[in-house]
N, C-alpha and C positions, 0 to 999 in steps of 0.2 A: 426499462430497469432491468427487465430479464436478461437482455443481452449481457450486460454488464454483471452478473451473478447474483444479482439483489432479488431476494425471495419476496415475490407480490402475487396476491390473487388476482386470477385471469378470468378465466371460465366463468364462475359464478358471477363476478362482477359485469361481465359480458351479457350474460343470459339476462340479469338482473337489468340492465340499462336497457336491454332490446325490449322486453317485455314491457317495460316501464314507459320509454318512447313509445312504441307501437301503440299503448292504450291512449297515450296522450295526443296522437296524430289524430285516432279515430274520433276522440271527444271533441278536438279542436275543429275538426274537419265538419263534425255533424252540427256543433253549436255555433260557429264562426264564421266558415267557409273557407277557400283554398287561399286566399290572401293571408289570413290568420296562420294557418297551416304552414305556409312558405315561410312566415315570419318566425314562427316558433321553430323551423329547421335552422334559420340562419343564425337566431340567437343561440341554440342549442351548440350549433358548430361553432361559433365564439367562443363559448364557455369551454368547452372541450379544448379548441386550439389553444387558449389561453392557457387552461393547465396543462399543455403539453410543453408551452413554450416555458412554464414556470418551471417543471420537472426539469428539463433541457438544462437551464440555467443552473437550477439546483445541483446538477449532475457534475456541470463543470467545476464546483467547489467542493464534492465530494466524491462520488463513485466514477467520474469520468476524467479525473485530473489530468489524466496524460494525454488526453485527447482534445485538450483545450479549443486550440482553432477550428478542428472538425464540428463539436459541439455547439460553438459561437456561431459557425455556417447554418447548421440546422435549425439554432434558435430563430436566426432573422429569417430563416425562410417561413417557418412556422408561424412565428409573429406576423408575418405578412400576410398570410392567409387569414387569421384572426384578424387584423385590421379589417381586410376586403369584407369579411361576412359581417361584421359590426356595422361597415356603412351599407352592406345591402339590407340588414334589417332594419335600419332608419330609413332606407329608402321605401322598403316594402311599407313599412308604418305610413308612411306620408303619401305615396304614390300608388300604393296596392300593386297588383299584377303588372301592370304597365313597366315597372322598374325592370322585369325581368327579360323584358324583349331584347332580343340580339340587335337590333339596331340602334340602342341605347349606347353613349360612350362608356358609361360604367360598366355595362353587362360585356361591352367588348375588351375593357381591361381586365375586368375579372378572369374572361375566358383567355385572355393572351396569358394572365399569370400562372392559370392553373395550368395550361399547356407546356409552358416555359419549366413547372414544376416536374410534368411527367417524364421531360427529357433529363433535368438535372438530377433528380431524386433517384433515380435505379442505379447509375454509376457511383453517386455518393455513397449508397448503402454498400455498394460493391468495395469501396474503397474504405470505408468503415470497417467493414468486417477484415479485409486484408490487414488494415492497419492494427486492428484487436488482436488479430492472431500473430501476427510479427512481434508484436509487444509482449504476449503469452510467451513466446518463444525464447524471446530475449530475455523475460525474465527467469524464465525456467534455468535457461543457461547460466544465468548469474547467480542462482540460489541453490542451495543444499536444500534436497526435497524432504529430508528427516525434521529439520528444525526450522527450516525456512531463513535462516541466517544468509548472509553472501557465504558463495565459495571462494576459493582463490582468484578466480577471474572476474567475479564481480567484484570483489575488494580491490584489485589491481584499476579496474576501469574508474570504480568509485574515488579512490586515490586521483588518479589523472585528472577526474573532472575538476576535484576539489583543488589542486594545485594548479590546474589551470586557469583558475578564478583569480580576480586580483586581490590584494591585501591579504594573502593566505599566511596565518601563522604557522610555527612550528608544530608537529604533531610527535606524538610519542606512540610505540607499539607495545602492547601486552602480547604477549605469547603464555597461554594457561594450557594444561595438559591435566586430565584427571588421573588422580594419584593410583596405581595399582589396578588399571582397569582390565586388565588379562585376567585378574582374579577375580572381578565381579563377573566377566563374562564366564568364566571356567566354573564358578561355584553356583550362580543363579540361572545362566542361559543368556542367550544373545537378545532376547527379547527384553531381558530386566537390564540387560546393558544399553540398550535402546533407549528405555526408559529414563535412564539414568542423563545419557547424553540429552534429551530434550531438557530434562529437568535442569542440568546445567546451562545449557541455551538459554532458557527462560531466566534465570536468573543472573546470567550475562547479560541479557537483554535490557532487564531492569535495574540494573546497575549502573550502566553507564549513562551520559547525559543525552539528551536530544540533541542530533547533529554527529553525534560519533558513531565510529561504523565498527559492526561486529562480525564475525565469520566463523565459518568451520572449515577449517582447511586439512582436516585428517579426520581418521577413525575418532580419536578422544583430545586432538588438540583444535583451541578455540583461539581467534585473534579478536582484538580491540584496539581501536587506533582512537586514540584521544587527541582533539584539537584545542587549541585557545587555553590551555592550561600550561603547568610550570612541574617539575618533578616532586614537588610536595603534593601537589593536588593530585598528580597519577598515582602516587604511594598511597594516597587515603580512598582513592577509588579500590586500588588493586586489594589494599587491605580488608575494604568493605567487602568487596565480591568473595575474597578468601575466606572470610568469616561467614559469609551467608550461605554458601556451599557447604561448610562445616556444620553449621547449626540448624539447618534444614533437608530433613530425610523425605527418601521417597518411600512408598509401600512397595513390599516386594508382592507382586501378583500371586494369588493363589493362598495366601496366607497374611495374617496380621502384622507381620515382621516388619520393622520399620532399617532401611538400609542408610547408613551413613556415609559419604564419601568426601575427599579432601583434595583440592588442587594445588598445583606448584605454578608458580608464576614468573616469566622473566621479563624485565621490561627494558626496552631497548634507550638509547640517549636520543635526545631530541633530531629531528631531521625536518630537511626546510623544501623536498620536492619531490617526486614522483620516482627520481633517478637514485635517492637515496633510500628508497623502500627495500630493497634487495640487502643491504649492509645494515638496516635496521631489524632486518627477519634474523640476520648472523647472530647480531649481538643479542637479540631477545633469545634466540636460541640456547647460545651459549650460557647467558644467564640461569635459565630454565635448566640446562643441563646440572648448573653448579647447585640449584634449588633441590633437585633429586639426589644429587651427591649429597648433600647436607643434611638428609634426614625427610624430604617432602614436606607438604603442607606449609609451604614458605612462599617469601615473594625475593626477588633476587633482581638487583638492577645493576645494569651493566656500567663499568670503569669504574662507578663509585659503589661500592659493596652497601647495598641496602637492604638489610633482613628482616624477615618478619617470620617469628615460629609460632605454633599456636599455643606453645607454653608461655612463651612472652611477646607479646604485641609492640614492645616500647622498641622505636625505632631506633637503629645504630648504623651510623655514616662513618664510613672508612676510607680515607682514598687509598685506590690501591697503586 
């Protein structure tokens, strides 16, 4: 779990376990003899490997989703050790130390399995590390480091994956720009400008639906791509986002002042394939330019002029 970035206690737990188990070994050896001590070893190993198997299975569904196949493979290996130790415990309880003789079929099976693991596990761990590093590099290449939104490359790759799937519905592209961002940078400094960018990115991330794509493609430019909706739904989302940015301020570092900002949004017409995304970008950019020319803090829709201002949120649709 620590390998996957989860913060879990390690050394304190290991020391506590080592001391507790060591004392238990001495007490069992003293009171019940070596057979009971070996039985306890097999029982404790069974519980530990069972806990490891459950953790790996849990990881498949949570912290290691991207390594589904590899984690299932490790779960099977560890589960096999768990089963063998459980059988070993039962045999020691029934037959005593005779169950541990190497001429027994079970002990030979146990030895062969553990020897096989010693051959398989090291290269498997190396593969896991390389896969993890590769995924991290791929993720870094596809995301904006400041906001953790997709960058342009990541957005195009995600679009390609979406449109390669079956039964994909048309999509709309929203291009959003923070109004007068240069003034914010010049007045409050670049650090405060970065805070504003992160603030708007968080609002964008929370405004879109699950499955929609969000990206930062420039200094103060953001993109949202909405799937499985219509023009009216896109306009509602854009207005919700515009109003959210306008109403929620950020605190200026080093003072108690609140900084309000607004955004202008341009919306493309729908497109239904990765080949149409460049045209959608051009349409949304043209609509964004009109929104800025008309006074900013507005939404403009391509082809059908669909404007929303801060003073009047009533939609007006005029055929161009």
